[in-house]
N, C-alpha and C positions, 0 to 999 in steps of 0.2 A: 201342849205340855209346857212350852216356854212361857206362855202367858200366865199359867197357873203358878209357875215357879216365881216369876217376878211379882205377881200379886201377893204371894205369901211373903216374899222378901220385903215388900213395901210396908208390911205391918210392923216391922221391927228395925229396919235399917234404911238409911237415906239412899237415894238413887245412885250416887257415885260409888257406893260400896257393892252394888249388885254385880254379879258375874257378867263380864263383857260378852262372853259367848252366848249366854241366855238372852241378853239384851238384843244382840244382833239377830238371833234366831226368832225372837218375838216379832221383829220388824221385817222378817223375810216374807216373800210372797210377791204378788203382783204390785207394780208401781202404784196403781190405784187400788186400795183395799176393797175387797168384794163384800165384806160383811162387818158387823160391829166388833167381832172378835179381832179381826185384822186391824181395825182402827185402834182398838184398845192396845194392841201390841205395839203399834207405831207410837202411841202416846206414852207408853211406859218407856220405850227406847228413847223417846224425846226427852223425858225427864232425866234419864240416865246420862244422856249426852250433855244436857244443859248443866247438870250438877257437876260434870267433869270439865266444864268450860269449853266444850266443843260446840260452839254456837252455830257454825255452818252446818254440821251434821244435824243438830237439833232443829234448825230451820228447815232442812230438807225433809225430815221426818214429820214435822208439823204440817208442811205443805201437802205431803201425801195423805195425812189424816184428814185435812180440811177438804181436799178434793173429793173425799168419799163421805162427807158429812151427811148426805142424804140417806145413808143407811142407818143413821142413829135416830132415836126418838127425839121429840122436840127439845126436851131438856138437855140432852147430849149435844144437839146441834148448837144450842145457845152457849153451852159451856165451851165448846170448841171454838166458836167465833170469838168469844171473850178471851180465851187463852191466846188466840192468834192476835187479837188486838194488843194484849199485853206484850207479847214477844216482839211484835212489829214496832211498837213504840219504844220498848226498853232496850232492845238489842239491835235494831236497825235505824232508830231515830226517825222513822217515817210517820209523822203525826197525821198526815193526810190519809194514808191508807188505814192507819190504826183507828181513826175516827169512823171510817166507813165500816170497818169490822165491828167496832163497838155498836154502831147503829144496827148492824145485822144481828148481833147478839141480843139486842133489846127489841127486836120485832115482836116478840111475845114476852113482855116483861115478867109475866107471872111464872115463866119457865126459868128465868135467870136467877142464880144464887147471888146473894149480897156480896159474898167474898169475891166471886168472879168479876162482878160489875165494878166494885171499888178498886180491885187490883188493876184492872184494865184502865179505869179512869185515872188512877194514880200515875201509871206509866205514861198515859197520854198527856196529862197535865205537865209532867216533868219534861217530856220531849218538847212540849210547846213553850216551856219556860215559865209555867205558872206554878211556882214552888209552893206557895201557901196552900193552894188547892190540892197539890200533890201530897203534901204532908198530911192534910186532913183526910184525904182518901186512904192513905196508908194506915192512919189510925183506925178508920172504920173497918178496913179489911183485916187488920190484926185482931180487932175485937170480934169480928165475924169468925175468924179462924179459931178463936178460943170458945165460941159459944154456939156454933151451929152444928150441922150434921157431922156424923162420924166420918172421919177421913183417915186413911192409913197413916200411921205415925211417921214413917219415912218421908212421905210426901208433905206432911205438915212441917217437918223440919226444913225442907227445901223452901216451901212457901214462906215460912217465917223469915228465913235468912234473906230471901230476895226482897221481901217487903221492908225489912229493917234497913237494908242497904239503900233502897229507894228513899225511905224516910230520912236517913242520914244525909243523902245527897240533896233532898229537898230543903233540908234545914241548913245546909252549908252556906256560908257566905262567900266562899272562894271556890272557883271551878277547879282549883288545883289540889283540893283536899285529898289526902291519901285515902285509898279505898273506893274512889268514885267509879261509877259506871259512865262510860262515854257513850252517849246514845247514838251518834252517827258514825260508829266505827271507832276503833281504837282498842283499848284494853279493857277486858271484862274479868274482874276477879271473882271467879266462881269455881268451887271445887278444890279441896285439898291445898288451898292457899296458892294455887298456881295462877299466873297471869297469862291469859291466852288472847291473841289478837282476834278481833271479830271483823267480819266483812263490812265494808262501807255500804250505806244504803244506796240503792240505785234509783234512777229517775223513774217516774211513773211512765209506763208505755202508753201508746194510743189506746182508746177505749175498747177496741176490738181484739186486743191481745189478751192471752190467758193470764189468770191470776197466779202469783207465786208468793204465798204468804211468807215463806222462809227468806226469800230474797228481798222482801219489803217492796214488791212491785206488783201492781195489778189492781183488781177491783173486787169488792165483796158483793154478795148477793146470791 
């Protein structure tokens, strides 16, 4: 029921406006989702947290969804890997892990949507200091947002805001410009004009340790 409520809400309102109780209920259940419906619930709750500036909670929800990516069809797996690449680069500043997640999302290129690919590439370029490439990728992603498949209006609003902030950051000449996103931890202006501290990116663990997309540590595959 909670999943349906949020899916309907997404057609008309942005994620930060969704009811907090429904968002938490949608993400309830086992730590590792058991089916596609539970993954979808985690991802909608992730969007709700991200739009409210709750980046640590958003990261934890995305990690749960990513751990259960095998229950999704190939297109869903690609989209989830690319969303994880975007988050890891944009909000954790971990370009190394983001690049691996991007590669995972492109293992079957025909399954990847242009918007997802270019958004992830924009965040990765920006995290790596490649501002011109980041701005170009943002332009492509924004064009794809306007011209491709039907997506709930509330999620489009969030996507557009995140892309426009990234593009502004990519075009900035000063790292101190107001409204910036600090990729390796710091302050992330998302949701209702609030400034919320984000966690710093942690170091990569040894290869045999488990992946944690939300914390920006681990490996893709």
